[in-house]
C-alpha positions in Angstrom: -0.2 0.0 -0.2 2.2 3.6 -1.4 2.3 5.2 1.3 1.4 8.9 -0.3 -2.2 7.0 0.1 -1.9 6.4 3.7 -1.2 10.1 3.6 -3.6 11.7 1.6 -6.3 9.5 4.2 -4.6 11.3 7.9 -4.7 14.3 6.2 -8.4 14.8 4.7 -9.8 12.8 8.2 -7.2 15.0 10.8 -8.3 18.3 10.6 -12.2 17.5 10.4 -12.5 15.9 13.7 -13.5 12.9 11.4 -14.7 9.5 12.2 -12.0 6.6 10.7 -15.5 4.5 8.9 -16.0 8.3 7.4 -13.3 8.4 4.8 -14.1 8.1 1.6 -13.8 4.3 0.0 -12.9 5.7 -3.3 -9.0 7.0 -3.4 -8.0 5.8 0.2 -6.2 3.1 2.2 -8.9 0.9 3.6 -9.6 3.6 7.6 -8.2 0.5 9.6 -5.0 0.1 7.3 -4.5 4.4 8.0 -4.8 4.1 11.5 -2.3 1.0 11.8 0.0 3.7 10.2 -0.7 6.2 12.0 0.2 4.9 15.4 3.0 3.9 13.3 3.8 6.5 12.5 3.5 8.7 16.2 5.1 6.1 17.6 8.5 6.3 15.3 8.4 9.7 15.7 7.9 10.2 11.4 5.1 12.6 12.2 7.4 15.1 13.4 10.2 15.0 11.6 7.6 14.9 8.1 
């Protein structure tokens, strides 16, 4: 799964404060995959670097 699709899902959702299941189904990774990667990236410090 391309990291760009995961990042697009995070950028789409976080400013709105919406629910993970409210993500559009087309064009993005699954909501559970996006959430899992967000947690991993936050834990690793990647988001701070970004």
